[in-house]
C-alpha positions in Angstrom: -0.9 139.4 222.5 -3.1 137.3 224.7 -5.8 135.0 223.4 -8.3 133.5 225.8 -11.1 131.1 226.1 -13.8 130.5 228.7 -15.7 127.4 229.5 -17.9 126.2 232.3 -16.8 123.0 233.8 -17.3 120.6 236.7 -14.8 119.7 239.4 -12.9 116.6 238.5 -11.1 113.9 240.4 -8.7 111.5 238.9 -5.9 109.2 239.7 -3.3 107.9 237.3 -0.5 105.4 237.7 2.5 106.2 235.5 5.4 104.3 234.3 7.7 107.2 233.7 4.8 108.2 232.0 1.6 107.6 233.8 -1.0 110.1 234.6 -3.9 110.9 236.9 -6.1 113.9 236.4 -9.2 115.4 237.9 -10.4 117.5 240.7 -8.5 115.1 242.8 -6.0 113.2 240.7 -3.7 110.6 242.2 -1.0 109.6 239.9 1.6 107.0 240.5 4.8 107.4 238.5 7.3 104.7 237.9 10.2 106.6 236.3 12.0 104.9 233.5 14.3 107.9 233.6 14.2 108.3 237.4 17.6 110.1 237.4 16.2 112.6 234.9 13.1 113.2 237.0 15.3 113.9 240.1 17.8 116.0 238.2 15.1 118.3 236.9 13.5 118.2 240.3 9.9 117.7 241.1 9.6 121.5 241.2 10.1 121.6 237.5 7.3 119.1 236.9 5.1 121.0 239.3 5.7 124.2 237.3 4.9 122.3 234.1 1.6 121.0 235.4 0.3 123.9 237.3 -0.4 126.3 234.4 -2.9 123.8 233.0 -5.0 123.8 236.1 -5.5 127.4 237.1 -7.4 128.6 240.2 -10.5 130.6 239.2 -13.6 131.7 241.0 -16.4 129.1 241.7 -19.8 129.3 239.9 -21.5 127.1 242.5 -21.1 125.0 245.5 -19.9 121.4 245.1 -22.2 118.6 245.9 -22.1 116.6 249.1 -20.7 113.6 247.2 -17.3 115.2 247.1 -17.5 117.2 250.3 -14.5 115.4 251.7 -12.2 116.9 249.1 -10.2 120.1 249.7 -11.7 123.4 249.0 -12.4 123.5 245.3 -11.4 127.1 245.0 -7.8 125.9 245.8 -5.6 124.5 243.0 -3.4 121.7 244.2 -0.4 119.9 242.6 1.7 117.8 245.0 4.4 115.3 244.2 5.7 112.7 246.6 8.8 110.7 245.5 9.5 107.1 246.4 12.2 106.3 248.9 14.5 104.6 246.4 15.3 104.8 242.6 12.7 102.8 240.8 10.0 103.3 243.5 6.7 104.8 242.5 6.1 108.5 242.9 2.6 110.0 243.6 1.2 113.1 241.9 -2.0 114.5 243.3 -3.9 117.1 241.2 -6.9 119.0 242.5 -8.3 121.3 239.8 -11.3 122.6 237.9 -12.9 120.3 235.4 -13.8 120.9 231.8 -14.1 119.2 228.4 -10.5 118.3 227.5 -9.0 118.5 231.0 -7.7 115.0 230.9 -6.2 115.7 227.4 -4.3 118.6 228.8 -3.1 116.6 231.8 -2.0 113.7 229.6 -0.2 116.2 227.3 1.7 117.8 230.1 3.0 114.5 231.4 3.7 113.4 227.8 5.9 116.5 227.4 7.7 115.5 230.6 8.5 112.0 229.1 6.0 110.0 231.3 3.8 107.1 230.3 0.6 106.3 232.1 0.1 102.7 233.4 -3.0 103.3 235.4 -5.5 106.1 235.9 -8.8 107.0 237.6 -11.0 110.0 236.8 -14.1 111.4 238.5 -15.9 114.7 238.1 -18.5 116.7 240.1 -19.4 120.4 240.7 -19.5 123.5 238.4 -16.6 125.9 237.7 -15.3 128.4 235.2 -11.9 128.4 233.6 -10.0 131.1 231.8 -6.8 130.3 229.9 -4.4 132.9 228.5 -1.6 132.4 226.0 1.0 134.9 224.6 2.5 134.4 221.2 6.0 135.3 220.1 7.9 135.2 216.8 11.5 134.1 217.4 14.0 135.0 214.7 17.6 133.8 214.9 20.7 133.9 212.7 23.9 132.1 213.5 26.6 129.9 212.1 25.2 126.6 210.9 26.2 123.4 212.7 25.1 119.9 213.2 22.2 119.6 215.7 21.4 123.4 215.9 17.7 122.9 215.5 17.6 120.2 218.1 19.6 122.3 220.6 17.3 125.3 220.0 14.2 123.1 220.5 15.7 121.8 223.8 16.2 125.4 225.0 12.6 126.3 224.1 11.2 123.3 225.9 13.2 124.1 229.0 11.7 127.6 228.8 8.2 126.0 228.7 7.5 127.4 225.2 5.4 125.5 222.7 6.5 125.5 219.1 3.7 126.2 216.7 5.6 126.2 213.5 9.2 126.5 212.2 10.9 127.7 209.1 14.7 127.3 208.8 17.1 127.7 205.9 20.9 127.6 205.5 22.3 130.5 203.4 25.1 130.0 200.8 27.6 131.6 203.3 26.9 129.0 206.0 24.5 131.0 208.2 21.4 129.3 209.6 18.3 131.6 209.5 15.5 130.3 211.7 12.0 131.7 212.4 9.9 129.9 215.0 6.4 130.9 216.2 6.0 129.9 219.9 3.2 130.2 222.5 3.8 131.0 226.2 1.5 130.4 229.1 3.8 131.8 231.8 2.7 134.7 233.9 4.8 137.7 234.8 6.4 140.7 233.1 6.5 140.4 229.4 9.7 142.4 229.0 11.5 140.2 231.6 10.2 137.0 230.0 11.3 138.1 226.5 14.8 139.0 227.8 15.1 135.6 229.6 14.1 133.8 226.4 16.6 135.7 224.3 19.4 135.2 226.8 18.8 131.4 226.8 18.6 131.2 223.0 21.8 133.2 222.5 23.6 130.7 224.7 22.6 128.0 222.3 23.5 130.0 219.2 27.0 130.8 220.4 28.8 134.1 220.2 29.9 133.9 216.5 27.7 135.9 214.2 24.6 135.2 216.3 21.5 137.3 216.3 18.3 136.7 218.3 15.1 138.8 218.0 11.8 138.1 219.8 8.7 140.0 219.0 5.1 139.7 220.2 2.8 138.0 217.7 -1.0 137.8 217.3 -3.3 135.0 216.2 -3.1 136.4 212.7 0.7 135.6 212.7 0.0 131.9 213.6 -0.8 131.3 210.0 -3.8 129.7 208.3 -4.3 126.0 208.0 -3.4 124.9 204.5 -5.1 122.4 202.2 -2.8 119.5 201.2 -3.3 120.4 197.5 -1.7 123.8 198.1 1.6 122.2 199.2 4.1 121.4 196.4 6.2 118.3 196.5 4.2 116.3 199.1 4.3 112.6 198.1 1.1 111.2 196.8 -1.1 109.3 199.3 1.2 110.3 202.1 -1.6 111.2 204.5 -4.2 108.9 203.2 -5.8 106.9 206.0 -5.8 103.2 205.1 -6.2 100.1 207.3 -3.0 98.8 205.6 -1.1 101.6 207.2 -1.8 100.3 210.7 0.8 97.8 211.8 -0.8 94.4 212.0 0.8 93.5 215.3 -0.5 96.7 216.9 -4.0 96.5 215.2 -5.1 92.9 215.7 -5.5 93.3 219.4 -7.1 96.7 219.4 -10.7 97.1 220.3 -13.0 100.0 221.1 -16.5 98.9 222.3 -19.4 101.2 223.1 -22.2 100.2 225.5 -25.3 102.3 226.4 -26.9 99.7 228.6 -24.5 99.7 231.6 -25.3 103.2 232.8 -28.5 105.2 232.9 -26.8 108.5 232.2 -23.5 107.8 230.4 -22.0 105.8 227.6 -19.5 103.1 228.5 -16.4 103.2 226.2 -14.0 100.2 226.6 -10.7 100.2 224.8 -7.9 97.7 224.7 -4.6 98.7 222.9 -0.9 98.0 222.8 0.9 100.3 225.2 3.3 102.9 223.9 4.5 106.4 224.5 1.8 109.0 224.3 -1.1 106.5 224.1 -3.2 108.1 226.8 -2.7 111.5 225.2 -3.8 110.2 221.8 -6.9 108.7 223.3 -7.8 111.8 225.3 -7.3 114.2 222.4 -9.7 112.2 220.2 -12.4 112.4 222.9 -11.7 116.1 223.2 -12.0 116.6 219.5 -15.4 114.8 219.6 -16.4 117.2 222.5 -17.0 114.3 224.8 -16.8 114.6 228.6 -15.4 111.9 230.9 -17.5 111.4 234.1 -15.5 108.5 235.3 -12.6 106.6 233.9 -10.0 103.9 234.6 -6.8 103.2 232.7 -4.6 100.3 233.6 -2.1 97.7 232.3 -3.9 94.4 231.8 -1.1 92.2 230.4 2.4 92.5 229.2 2.4 95.4 226.7 -1.4 96.0 226.7 -3.6 98.5 228.5 -7.3 98.8 229.0 -9.6 101.9 229.3 -13.0 101.9 231.0 -14.6 105.3 230.4 -18.0 106.7 231.2 -18.6 109.5 228.7 -21.3 111.8 227.6 -21.7 114.5 225.0 -21.2 118.2 225.9 -24.9 118.6 226.5 -24.9 115.7 229.0 -26.6 113.2 226.7 -25.4 109.7 225.9 -23.7 108.9 222.6 -26.5 107.1 220.9 -26.0 108.1 217.2 -24.7 105.0 215.5 -22.8 107.0 212.8 -21.1 109.0 215.5 -20.2 105.8 217.4 -18.6 104.3 214.2 -16.8 107.5 213.5 -15.4 107.6 217.0 -14.3 104.0 217.0 -12.5 104.4 213.6 -10.8 107.6 214.8 -9.6 105.9 218.0 -8.2 103.0 216.0 -6.2 105.2 213.7 -4.9 107.6 216.3 -4.1 105.1 218.9 -2.6 102.5 216.6 -0.8 104.7 214.0 -0.8 108.4 214.6 2.4 109.0 212.7 3.4 109.0 209.0 6.9 109.2 207.7 8.5 109.0 204.3 12.0 109.7 202.8 12.2 110.7 199.2 14.8 111.9 196.7 14.7 115.6 195.7 17.2 116.0 192.9 20.6 115.3 194.4 19.3 115.8 197.9 17.1 113.9 200.3 13.8 115.1 201.8 12.2 113.7 205.0 8.4 114.1 205.6 7.1 113.4 209.1 3.4 114.0 209.9 1.0 113.3 212.8 -2.6 113.9 213.6 -3.1 116.8 216.1 -6.0 118.3 218.1 -8.6 120.2 216.2 -7.4 123.3 218.0 -4.2 123.0 216.1 -1.9 122.4 219.1 1.2 120.6 218.1 2.2 117.2 219.3 4.6 117.6 222.3 8.3 117.5 221.4 7.7 116.7 217.7 10.5 118.8 216.3 12.8 118.0 219.2 12.5 114.3 218.8 12.9 114.2 215.0 15.9 116.5 215.0 17.4 114.6 217.9 17.5 111.4 215.8 19.0 113.2 212.8 21.6 114.8 215.1 22.5 111.4 216.7 23.0 109.9 213.2 25.2 112.8 212.2 22.8 114.0 209.5 22.7 117.8 208.9 19.6 119.7 208.0 19.8 122.3 205.2 16.1 123.4 205.3 13.2 122.8 207.6 9.5 123.7 207.5 6.3 122.8 209.3 2.7 123.3 208.4 -0.7 122.6 209.7 -2.8 120.7 207.1 -6.6 120.1 206.9 -7.7 117.0 205.1 -11.5 116.6 205.4 -12.3 117.0 209.1 -8.8 115.9 210.2 -6.0 118.2 211.3 -2.4 117.2 210.6 1.0 118.7 211.4 3.7 118.0 208.9 7.5 118.6 209.1 9.7 118.7 206.0 13.5 118.4 206.3 15.8 118.8 203.4 19.0 117.0 204.4 22.6 117.8 203.6 24.4 115.1 201.7 28.0 114.5 202.4 30.5 111.7 202.0 30.5 111.1 205.8 26.7 111.4 206.2 24.2 110.3 203.5 20.5 109.3 203.7 20.3 108.0 200.2 20.9 104.3 200.9 17.8 102.1 201.6 19.4 100.7 204.7 20.1 104.2 206.1 16.6 105.4 205.3 15.1 102.4 206.9 17.2 103.0 210.0 16.2 106.7 210.2 12.4 105.8 209.9 12.7 103.1 212.6 14.6 105.4 215.0 12.3 108.4 214.5 9.1 106.3 215.0 10.6 104.6 218.0 11.5 108.0 219.6 8.1 109.5 218.8 5.9 106.6 219.9 8.1 103.7 220.9 
């Protein structure tokens, strides 16, 4: 079934410089990419990245004429995503995006590039004009049954990512006879025939499952099937204080140089937000999703590397009604939220569960409930590389106060050749997972 939302927005222009992960978003967005996996970018082809970006910036009819200030830009009724590669491996590539603006646009752009494995090193944003955007999603329930093997969940998540499907939640269990039963709820923004799309998804999934005792069933789902957001107290077995937000949870080396300053004197119409933070994978996305959750619009912004390992944001923002952010309580809340989500968005813990071992991985997510890109893929990839098999896996969305979390639980298979019960092994797993998710 399709769910939709409609919002009025302005035309946006933005430019981002990426280091195999940099982003530019806006009506006109110029993005420079310095691939740290350049061969992967070329192998997947720029066409793949174009297809990944384009659904986020859909062409819709105009609600009004653009102002003269941006009259030099292409016709705003035309969507545009172009990618220009450098001449040699290691050279910068340029991504140009011309699209409709709205609250959360930069968050969506950063999310798409994050999904593609890119990090932003510099960005510029500018908005003007008035437009309307409609977005549509289809939901599917994917049910599979196949012989259990090491890395099955990771291989399945890889296939779903290549099919441009977003994983909303997952439930997996290994039966006593060695069969892996997996139920995954996914969302799909691709256009086209639903029957053909479902057949293509099943064909790709069956290739991953293998021919032996494999079964794949894909059925349309509705928003009711997505599942409600749970309260943490309703979940059994979650470690105490696991998701408590405490300053001590923020790594000192990442926190001491973090700053988020708000200034209402520099601009007559906008609030100036200046942020300095240690660079890492997904930093731009984490910043933009916080602003999106606070329903703040970016009129102009710049993001760039200022020194080795650190980046700076200069953002002119306003509330959805166009007013400055003057409320001191809201300012303090925004600064605290930016500090937590930009310094330490992840929680991870490994505990004993009888004779087995259970892994908890959680991250803050957007208020809309959208999952963090590649979360299941990255965690299961580390376990696969370490030779650790998963007996059971579940994911849930949790609401703690006004915060939304996504938590994965993995019950691991203990064997003489692969055990996660030793302190050294557990420390190694935690370090590897955190490095992959936000290294």
